[in-house]
N, C-alpha and C positions, 0 to 999 in steps of 0.2 A: 421570501417573496419581494420585500422591500429593497434587499440588497440587489436583486436582479433588475429592478426599477431604476436604481440609482446609476450615474455615469461609472464606466468602469475606471476612469482615471479622473481624480479630483484636481481642482485647480488649487495650487499652493501659492500662498502670497507671504510677504514678509510678516504680516500680521498673524498668520495661522501656522507659520513655518514650524516653529517650536511644538505647538499643540499636535500637528500631524505627525512628527517625528516620534513624539511621546507615545503614539499609540502602540509602538513596539514594547511598551512596558507589559503589554500582555504577552507572556511567554509563549503564547501560541501563535502570534502574528509576526509577519515580516512586512515592514514598511519598505516600499520602493519608491525613490523619487528620481524624476529625469529633470535635469537642470540643463535648459536650452535657451538659445538666444532668441528663439520664436518657436511658435507652436509647430511649425512645419520643418525644423530643422532636423536632419536626420541624427538619431534614430527614431524619430517621433512615432512613424507608421508601424514599425517593427514593436515599439514599446506598448503602444495602444493594442495591438493585436495580441500581444502576451496578456496585457491585463483583461482584455475580453475573454480569454481563455481560462483566466483563474477566477472568474465570477464564482461566488460561493465557497471559495476556499479561504484559509487564513493568511491572506495577503492583501495589503492595501497599497494602492498604486497612486501617485501623484505627480503632477508635472507643473513646472514653475519657469517663467521667463523674467521673474521679478529680480533684478540686480542686487537689491539688499539681501533677498533670501538666498540668493547664490553666494554673497559674500559671507552670510552667517554661516554657510555649509563649509566654506573654505574650499571651494572646487572651481575648476575653470570649465566652463561649458565648451562643447557638449560633454556632460558627465551623468552617470546613473549611479546612484548609491543606495545601497541596502542597509537599513537600520534593524537591529535585532536586540532582544535582551539577553543573549547568550553568546558565547565565543566573542569573536570581534564585534562590538556594537555598531560599528560603521564601517562598511566593505565598499570600495569604490570599483566599478566595472573596469577591468583592465583596457588599457588602450589598444588599438584605436576604437573608441566606442562608437564614432560615426559611421563606421561600416558594420556593425553589429547586426545580426540577422534575429528573427523572431525565435528561431530554433535555438541559437546560440545564448539569447537572453533567457530562454525557457530553461536550458539546462544549468545556467549559472544561479538562476533563482532556486531552482530545485535543489541544487547542491547546498545554499545557503539555508535552506528551510529546514534542514536536518541538523541538529546539534553534532558537533565533533564527536562527543560521548555523552549519551544521554541514558537515563535510567529506562529501560524497557518495562512498559506497563501495558495494561489492557487497553488503555486509551490511544497509545501510539502504536500498538503492534501491527495494526493493519497498514500503516505507512511503512514500516520496514518489509513486512510482507509483500507489499506491491511493488517495492524498489526493484530494480534489474540487478542492483549490487548484492553480493553476499553480505551477510551479517556477522560481524566478530562479536562473540559473547564474551564479557569480561564478568566472573562469578564472584561476588563480594558478600561478606557478612555485613549487613548495614549497621550493626552494632559494634564493629570493629573500630576502634579509634584510629586505626591506619587506613581506613576506607578512602578518605579524600586524597590520602598521599598515593594510594595505589592508583586511583583514578589519574592523577596528575601525571605519574609515571608512564602511563599509556599514552598522554595526550600528544607528545611527539610523533609516535608511530600512527596514531589516527590522523594527524596532519599529513604524514608522509604519503599514506595510502588512501587518501579519502576520495580520490578520483575512482578508485577500484573497489573500496570495501566501505560499508557502515559500520560503526562501532556502537556498542550499547553496553551499560553494565546491567547485572540482574542480581536480584536477592538470591543467594545460594542456599538461604534456609527454608526448608520445605513449608512456607506458609503463604496464602494468598496466591498472588501471581508467581511466586516462587515454584509452584508446583510444575510450571513449564520446564525446570530443570530436569525433572524426572523424564520428560520426553526426549530429552538429548542423552539418555544413558548417562547422566553426569553422577558420580559418587560423590556425596557431600564431603566425605573424608579428605578427599583430594584437595579441598580447600586449605587444609593446614599449612601446606607449602605454597606460598605465593610464587606464581611466575615471574621471572624477571622482565625487564623490558627488552633485554637483549634477546632472551630466549623466545620471547613473544615475535620479536621482528624477524628472527631466523624462521620461525615456523610459518608465519605469514608469507614470507618469500617463497619458502619451499612450496606453499599451497598455490601461490599465483603463478609459479613457474611450473608446476606439475598437473595443473588443472584442478577442477572442485571435485571433492569427493561425491560419493552417492547421496543422492537425496535423503534426508532423514527419514526414517520409517519407523512407526511403531511395530512391534511384531506381529506376525500374521495370526489372527485368533485360531486358536485350536478348534473351536466350534463357534457358530453363530448363535448366540443366545437370544437374539431377538428378530423379529420379522424385518426391521430395517437393516440392510447389509451394512456391517461394520467394515468400511474401507480403509486400508493402509497404502501407503505410497508404493511399497514394492509389488502391490498388487493392481495398481492402477491400471495398466495398460491390459492386463488379462480381463479384468472385469469390465471396465469402462468402454473399451474398444471391442468388446464382444459383438460382432455384427448381427447375431441373432436377437439380440435384446435392445429395448429400450432401456435408458438409464436415467433416472431422475436422481440428481446428487446435491446434497447439502454439504457445504464447508462451514465448519462451524468452530468455536471455542467455547470451552466450559465456563468463561467469564461473561459471555455474550447473554444479556438477558432477553434479547428478542428471539435467539436461538431456543432459550428455554421455554418462552412463551409459546413458540410454535411447535414444540415437541409433541404434544398430544395430537395435534392435526397430522404430523409428519408419520407418527406411529400408527394412526388410524388409516393413513393413505396405504401404508405397507400391509395393513391387515385386509384393506380393500382389494389390493392386488395380490395378496398371497396365492389365490387359485391360478394366477397367471406368472408365477415366479419364473417359469421357464422363458418368458417372453418380455417380462417387465422386472426391472431391479430397482427398488427403493432403497437408497445408500445415503451414507453419511460419512464424513471424514473429518476428524479431529485435527484441526491446523495447527494446534500446539504440539502435537505428538509426530505430525507428518508434514513434510515439504510437498509442495506442488511440483510434479514431475515436469521435467522439460518438454515431454510430449504433449502435456496439456496446453491446447492453443487459446488459452483464455487466462485472464489475470484475476487474482482475488481482490475486490475494490473495497470489501467490508464483510461484516458478518451479521446474519450469515449471507452467503454468496450461493445461489441456487441456480444450477444449470440443468437442461435437459438435451441428451444426445439421442435422436431417433436410431432405431435399429437400421444397421446397413450403412451409415453415414459416419463421417467424422466432423460432422457439424454439432456445435454446441449453442444452445438458445438459452439466453438469459430469461430467468423467470423474475418479473418485476410486477407481480399481481398481488392480491391480499394473500396472506398466508393462512388460508382456511383449507379444509378438507374439500370443500365443494370446488373452490377454484383450483386447487392441485388437480383434481379429476378432469375438470374441464381442460386443463392444459395438457395433461397426458393424452386425452382423447383427441385434442386438436392436432399434436404433432407427433403421435406415435408412428413410428416406421413400420409396424406390424400391421396395418390396415385397418386400425379401428379409429374411425372417425376423422380420417384426414382431410383437411379441408381443401377447397379447389385450388386455392392461392398458396403456392409454397413460401416459406420464410425467405427473407432476401440475405444472401451471403455476401457479407461486405468485401470489396476489393479483390474478388478472386481467392481469398484466402479461405480459411475453414470455420471462422468464427461467425455466426449471425447474431447481431444484437437486435433482439426483438421485443418491442413493447406493444403488447395487445391493447387494441383500442386506438392505435396510432395509425391507421390508415391502411393497414395490411389487408 
């Protein structure tokens, strides 16, 4: 709440310039400073708009017209510089900066916020999952003395394709988050022979020229062992877009502590609606084992992501209430497409599209 009450753009002077830059020492932050001759010089408006949209994220924005601060940075105004603790520590926005739009600055900052090659972990998985770019995995044994050399050999390729792909390395040994490798049908024995940078680049080029492969999917379960329907990507359209059913879907990972905490309530919800299984499906999909199919008109913004699709529609309603059995039941009864407790006011569908972003208690 404090961050929301502070200015989106801080005033930077010669006295606090170095201290402001050094906030980038936190590996999760990107510090962006606009160096201008006046507070109204272009692209000040676009810069401030982007800063406003990044409130609450791991970005810090500052603006200075102090000639000593500008001299210390070694730039000629107007200029915008991003400071990071990874990759290139200082990156200046390419000219002409005066004509930069908010959308262009947003894309530039977004690209700089993702390391060229980072270790994939439970903490940053959602960032990659929510990116429009495909993710190229580099499987490594962390105890291998050649690990750093392997990563560095891939860095030029990551730099070449960074506008089209994200790159991350992953523990190929099946411990901790390394269990994710199993969801990719990766045989650990294949790690004995390391792929060369030349073969990797050739494969990536073929991939980009030939289109993306089918979304990753866990195998279709032979039987459903639980009342909660275990959904996999290759069944997504068949199950979720069944017009005869309301579908309440949880997207989760096994590393998500909140997902684990809500599991008893989710299981109880499935038990509650078990007699109505022909009209209501309570489902879950493991996002380490499955990709979100292109047909899904919503994004995964964190875990758990919970959405509700009323029967007979292609509308997905975000669930953003308490994760209790009672609140789940209220939500189902409020938005069911099968005529049970449908409210008089329909949820608002944004922009003529298929996705409704609905927050209960927000005036609907």
